[in-house]
C-alpha positions in Angstrom: 109.7 107.5 99.8 111.3 108.7 96.5 114.9 107.4 96.2 116.6 110.8 95.7 114.9 112.2 98.8 116.0 109.2 101.0 119.6 109.3 99.8 119.8 113.1 100.2 118.4 112.9 103.7 120.8 110.0 104.5 123.8 112.1 103.3 124.5 109.7 100.4 128.0 110.5 98.8 128.7 110.0 95.2 131.8 108.0 94.7 133.1 108.5 91.2 135.5 106.9 88.8 136.1 107.2 85.2 134.5 104.1 83.8 132.5 101.0 84.8 134.5 98.3 86.5 133.2 94.7 86.0 133.9 91.6 88.0 132.4 88.2 86.8 132.3 84.8 88.4 132.6 81.9 86.0 133.6 78.2 85.9 131.6 77.2 88.9 128.0 76.9 90.1 126.9 79.9 92.2 124.9 79.4 95.4 121.7 81.5 96.1 122.9 84.8 97.3 126.2 84.9 95.4 126.9 87.6 92.8 127.2 86.8 89.1 128.7 90.2 88.5 129.1 93.6 90.0 129.8 96.9 88.2 130.7 100.4 89.6 129.1 103.4 88.1 130.2 107.0 88.3 128.0 108.1 91.1 125.3 107.1 93.6 122.2 105.4 92.4 118.8 106.4 93.6 116.3 104.0 91.9 115.6 100.3 91.6 117.0 98.8 88.3 114.8 98.4 85.3 115.4 95.2 83.3 114.0 95.0 79.9 115.0 92.9 76.8 118.2 91.6 78.4 119.4 95.1 79.5 119.7 96.7 82.9 118.8 100.4 82.8 119.8 102.7 85.7 120.8 106.2 86.3 123.4 107.7 88.6 123.8 110.9 90.5 126.4 113.5 89.4 130.0 112.6 90.0 132.0 114.9 92.4 132.8 118.3 90.8 130.8 117.6 87.7 127.5 118.9 86.6 126.1 115.6 85.1 124.9 112.3 86.0 124.7 109.2 83.7 122.1 106.8 82.4 123.4 103.3 81.7 122.3 100.3 79.7 124.2 97.2 81.0 124.0 93.7 79.7 122.0 91.8 82.1 123.9 88.5 81.6 127.5 89.8 81.7 127.5 93.2 83.3 129.1 94.7 80.2 128.1 98.3 79.4 126.1 98.6 76.2 126.0 102.4 76.3 126.0 105.3 78.7 124.7 108.9 78.2 125.5 111.9 80.3 122.4 113.8 81.5 121.7 115.9 84.5 121.4 114.4 87.9 119.3 111.2 87.9 117.4 110.5 91.1 115.0 107.6 90.4 114.3 104.6 88.2 114.1 104.8 84.4 110.9 103.6 82.7 111.4 101.6 79.4 108.4 101.3 77.0 108.4 100.9 73.2 112.2 100.9 72.9 112.4 104.3 74.7 114.0 105.1 78.0 112.2 107.8 80.0 114.2 109.3 82.9 113.9 112.3 85.1 117.1 114.3 85.1 117.0 117.0 87.7 114.5 119.7 86.4 114.0 117.9 83.1 112.3 114.8 81.7 114.2 113.0 78.8 113.4 110.3 76.3 116.4 108.2 75.1 116.6 105.5 72.4 116.9 102.2 74.4 119.3 100.7 71.8 121.7 103.5 71.5 121.1 106.0 74.4 120.7 108.9 71.9 118.3 111.6 73.0 115.0 111.7 71.4 113.5 114.7 73.3 113.9 116.7 76.4 111.4 118.8 78.3 112.3 121.3 81.0 109.9 121.0 84.0 110.5 124.5 85.6 111.6 123.0 88.9 113.3 120.0 90.6 111.8 116.7 89.7 112.4 113.8 92.1 109.9 111.2 90.9 110.1 108.4 88.4 108.1 108.7 85.2 105.2 106.3 84.6 104.3 105.6 81.0 100.8 104.3 80.1 99.1 104.3 76.7 101.3 106.8 75.0 101.4 109.2 78.0 104.2 110.1 80.4 102.9 110.8 83.9 105.2 112.7 86.4 104.8 114.0 89.8 106.4 117.4 90.7 106.7 119.7 93.7 103.1 120.9 93.4 101.8 119.3 90.2 101.1 116.1 88.4 101.9 116.5 84.7 100.8 114.3 81.7 103.1 114.5 78.6 102.8 113.0 75.1 105.2 110.0 75.2 106.3 110.6 71.5 107.0 114.3 71.7 107.1 115.5 75.3 104.3 118.1 74.7 102.1 118.7 77.8 98.6 117.2 77.7 97.4 118.5 81.0 98.5 119.7 84.5 96.9 119.0 87.9 97.8 121.4 90.6 97.0 122.2 94.2 98.4 124.8 96.5 100.4 122.4 98.6 100.6 119.2 96.7 104.0 117.4 96.9 103.3 114.5 94.5 104.9 111.0 94.6 105.6 108.8 91.5 102.2 108.3 89.9 100.5 104.9 89.6 98.1 104.5 86.7 95.3 101.9 86.7 91.7 102.0 85.3 92.2 105.3 83.6 93.1 106.8 86.9 96.3 108.4 88.2 97.0 107.8 91.9 99.6 109.9 93.6 100.6 110.2 97.3 101.2 113.7 98.7 103.6 114.8 101.5 103.4 118.5 101.8 106.1 120.4 103.7 103.4 122.4 105.4 102.1 121.2 108.8 98.5 120.2 109.0 98.1 120.7 105.2 94.8 119.5 103.7 96.7 118.3 100.6 98.2 115.3 102.3 97.1 111.7 101.6 96.2 110.3 98.2 94.8 112.0 95.1 92.9 110.1 92.3 93.0 112.0 89.0 91.4 111.3 85.6 94.2 110.1 83.3 92.6 111.6 80.2 91.6 115.0 81.5 93.6 115.7 84.7 90.4 116.4 86.6 90.4 115.3 90.4 88.2 112.3 91.0 88.7 112.0 94.8 91.1 112.9 97.6 91.6 110.7 100.6 93.1 112.3 103.7 95.3 109.9 105.6 96.4 110.3 109.1 100.0 111.1 108.0 101.5 112.4 104.8 102.1 109.8 102.0 105.8 110.1 100.6 105.7 107.1 98.3 103.7 105.9 95.2 100.5 104.1 95.9 100.0 100.7 94.5 96.8 99.0 93.2 95.4 95.5 93.5 91.9 94.0 93.7 90.3 97.3 92.7 91.9 98.9 95.8 94.7 101.4 96.4 97.4 100.4 99.1 99.7 102.9 100.7 101.6 103.7 103.8 102.0 107.0 105.6 104.5 108.9 107.7 102.3 108.4 110.8 103.0 104.6 110.6 99.8 103.3 109.0 99.0 101.0 106.2 95.8 101.5 104.2 93.4 99.8 101.8 91.2 102.3 100.0 88.5 101.6 97.3 90.1 102.7 94.0 86.9 104.1 92.5 85.2 105.7 95.5 88.1 106.7 97.6 86.4 105.0 100.7 88.7 103.4 103.2 88.2 99.6 103.5 90.8 99.1 106.3 93.9 100.6 107.9 96.4 99.2 110.3 99.2 100.7 112.4 102.7 99.6 111.6 105.8 99.7 113.9 107.1 103.0 112.4 106.8 105.5 109.6 106.2 104.1 106.1 108.2 106.0 103.3 108.3 103.2 100.7 105.8 101.9 98.1 104.0 98.7 99.3 104.1 95.7 97.1 101.0 93.3 96.7 101.5 89.8 95.6 100.1 86.3 96.4 97.3 87.8 98.5 99.7 89.7 100.7 100.5 93.4 101.2 104.2 93.8 102.0 105.0 97.1 103.8 108.5 98.5 104.8 108.6 100.4 108.1 111.4 102.8 108.8 112.6 101.0 111.9 113.7 98.0 109.8 110.5 96.0 110.1 108.9 94.3 107.0 105.1 93.8 107.6 103.0 91.3 105.7 99.3 91.9 105.9 96.6 89.7 104.2 95.1 91.6 101.4 91.6 91.0 102.7 92.5 92.3 106.2 94.5 90.9 109.2 98.2 90.7 110.0 100.2 87.7 108.7 103.8 88.3 110.0 106.4 90.9 110.8 110.2 90.5 110.6 112.7 93.1 111.8 116.3 93.6 110.6 119.3 95.5 111.6 119.3 99.0 110.0 116.4 100.8 108.4 114.4 99.8 105.4 115.0 102.5 102.8 113.8 100.5 99.8 110.5 98.9 98.7 110.1 95.1 98.8 109.7 93.1 95.6 108.2 89.7 95.1 109.2 86.8 92.7 107.5 83.5 93.1 107.1 82.7 96.8 110.1 84.9 97.8 110.0 88.5 98.9 113.2 90.5 98.6 114.1 93.5 100.8 117.3 95.6 101.2 118.4 97.5 104.3 120.6 100.5 105.1 123.3 98.1 106.4 123.8 97.1 102.7 122.2 93.6 103.0 119.7 92.0 100.8 117.3 89.5 102.3 115.3 86.8 100.6 112.3 85.7 102.7 109.5 83.2 102.4 106.4 85.2 101.5 104.1 83.0 103.7 106.2 82.9 106.9 108.8 85.6 106.7 111.6 83.0 107.3 114.9 83.9 105.8 116.1 81.8 102.9 119.4 83.6 102.3 121.0 87.1 102.4 123.7 88.9 100.5 126.1 91.6 101.6 126.2 94.3 98.9 129.1 96.5 98.0 126.6 99.4 98.6 126.0 100.6 102.1 122.3 101.5 101.5 120.2 99.7 98.9 117.6 101.4 96.7 115.5 98.4 95.9 115.7 95.2 94.0 114.2 93.9 90.8 114.2 90.1 89.9 114.4 88.9 86.3 114.6 85.3 85.3 115.9 84.2 88.6 118.5 86.9 89.1 118.2 89.7 91.6 119.4 93.1 90.3 120.1 95.8 92.9 121.9 99.1 93.3 122.5 101.7 95.9 124.3 104.7 97.4 127.9 103.6 96.5 127.0 103.3 92.8 127.3 99.5 92.5 124.9 97.6 90.2 124.9 93.9 91.2 123.4 90.7 89.8 122.7 88.1 92.4 121.8 84.5 91.8 118.5 83.4 93.3 118.2 79.9 91.6 114.7 80.2 90.3 113.0 80.9 87.1 110.9 83.6 88.4 110.7 87.4 87.9 109.3 90.2 90.0 105.5 89.9 89.7 104.2 92.1 92.4 102.2 95.3 91.9 105.2 97.7 92.0 106.8 96.3 88.8 103.5 95.2 87.1 102.5 98.9 86.9 105.9 100.2 86.1 106.0 102.8 89.0 109.4 102.2 90.3 111.8 99.8 88.4 110.2 97.1 86.4 110.8 94.1 84.0 109.3 93.1 80.7 106.0 92.5 82.5 105.3 96.2 82.1 104.9 97.4 78.5 103.0 100.6 79.1 99.5 99.0 78.2 96.4 100.2 80.0 95.3 98.0 83.0 91.7 98.0 84.2 90.5 97.7 87.8 90.3 94.1 88.8 92.2 92.9 85.8 95.1 92.0 88.0 94.1 91.3 91.6 97.2 89.6 93.0 95.2 87.1 94.9 92.9 89.8 96.4 89.6 88.5 97.3 87.1 90.3 99.4 87.7 92.2 102.6 87.3 89.8 105.6 88.5 91.5 108.7 90.1 94.7 110.1 93.8 94.2 110.7 95.0 94.8 114.2 97.6 97.6 114.8 101.2 96.4 115.0 103.2 98.2 117.7 107.1 98.3 118.1 106.9 96.2 121.3 105.2 93.4 119.4 108.0 92.9 116.9 111.0 90.8 118.0 114.3 92.4 117.3 116.6 89.3 117.4 119.7 88.8 119.3 122.7 91.2 119.5 125.2 88.7 118.1 126.9 90.1 115.0 129.7 89.2 112.7 131.8 91.3 110.3 131.2 90.5 106.6 133.0 92.2 103.8 134.1 95.1 105.9 130.6 95.8 107.4 128.6 94.5 110.4 125.7 92.2 109.7 123.4 89.9 111.7 124.4 86.3 111.8 122.1 83.5 110.6 120.3 83.3 113.9 119.7 86.9 114.8 116.6 87.5 112.6 113.2 86.5 114.1 109.7 86.4 112.7 106.6 87.4 114.6 103.6 85.4 113.4 100.0 86.6 113.7 99.5 84.5 116.8 102.2 86.4 118.6 104.7 83.6 118.7 108.3 84.0 117.6 110.3 81.6 115.4 114.0 81.8 115.0 115.2 81.7 111.5 118.2 79.3 111.1 119.6 80.7 107.9 120.9 77.4 107.0 120.3 77.7 103.3 123.1 80.1 102.7 124.9 82.8 104.7 125.7 86.3 103.3 128.3 86.4 100.6 130.8 89.2 99.6 130.3 91.1 96.4 131.8 89.6 93.3 134.5 92.3 93.1 135.5 91.9 96.7 135.1 95.6 97.4 135.0 96.5 101.0 132.1 98.7 102.1 132.4 102.2 103.5 131.1 101.3 107.0 131.7 104.4 108.9 130.4 106.8 106.2 127.2 104.7 105.8 126.6 104.4 109.5 126.9 108.2 110.0 124.7 108.8 106.8 122.0 106.3 107.9 121.8 107.8 111.4 121.6 111.4 110.2 119.0 110.5 107.7 116.9 108.7 110.2 117.1 111.7 112.6 115.9 114.1 109.8 113.0 111.7 108.9 112.0 111.3 112.5 112.2 115.0 113.2 109.9 115.7 110.3 107.5 113.0 111.5 107.4 114.3 115.1 106.8 117.9 113.9 103.7 116.7 112.0 102.4 114.6 114.8 
């Protein structure tokens, strides 16, 4: 699900102050899951951070009683602000290619100089834009309410427009000269739901795959296949060139987030707080459920998958087993997704905090989400064209049809809880993993317990709890209406 949509439905509130506030930790070795620094921006943040050339790029929503949001460039090592530029409301992740920051800003798309923040060009889009720009081979691809648009990256001039009557396009993913977008129309039983494949050069439709439920998030691509989840609670693998379905599997709840494919595994966030891991070739691997909902996409660095919840907790899990390695209690009440660069996890969320958390590794996010620059990325994405099969993420051939995962098959863990940094969070023994053989293994969490944010800021527990519940009700209501 696009970040702005999720925060709006959850009732996210912008909490504004006049300038960035920075807290650093120095003079001691940090454990995994401890913050190196934390900064507070002027509003809520609706997209995963983008980390390129030692800078963290992010955009905030508008401050209370002001008409503008802000794009920030923050030093990745220290948390110091390099520059900030006022723009209209920023809902999603910036994309940084060729020293240029591309960002959607309400009903416009803007290009900013990555070194100074100065505006290079601006293009009005004629309506609200809530998707992140994807930049490939000198072209900016953008999803809109009923269109997919391709713009010249140097000038902002329109190359082509793809339109259907009821298309509600997600952030585009571009691979093999093809633009893949999910569609979640606001019209019951619309024929424009599912996934569209569009020629990146001409804007012509190549194929359309109708899924069982609407697709609210960007598809991802690996092993010449498209992977996506839908609102009806299914995960899909679809042939990228023909549009034929290779396999599908039920999940424990609706899927509103972009899947991530890495190390031969498809990681899918379900709304009920369950992270599912499917083998890319077919078959379930493991499922782990957390307190709260999963309102952010997973990211993978090395052999660790990172996922944030609407309780404001970031979890680091073993990619092969789902066992918890450590967790971190964010100053945000709802996280928008993490991006890992050189062993540091960068995250943000509804309360406007950008945080750098030590992971004690030398890895960066390598999964499909960041490798294609669709929703927060690192230096690994430079806007170069990628062909089908060029990056397979350990794909291999299809072997078996995954079995559906039902809510009753996922262990919820114990009810024991402890209060951490002003918010409730599961203790180290409350998370459990369900393996593909149906057994359940307790996770001891002995590596490191959750830590407070570096600036010691307490969370806004009551507000976030109400917002999370209200957002879930809206999402569930829409899902039930379309069933």
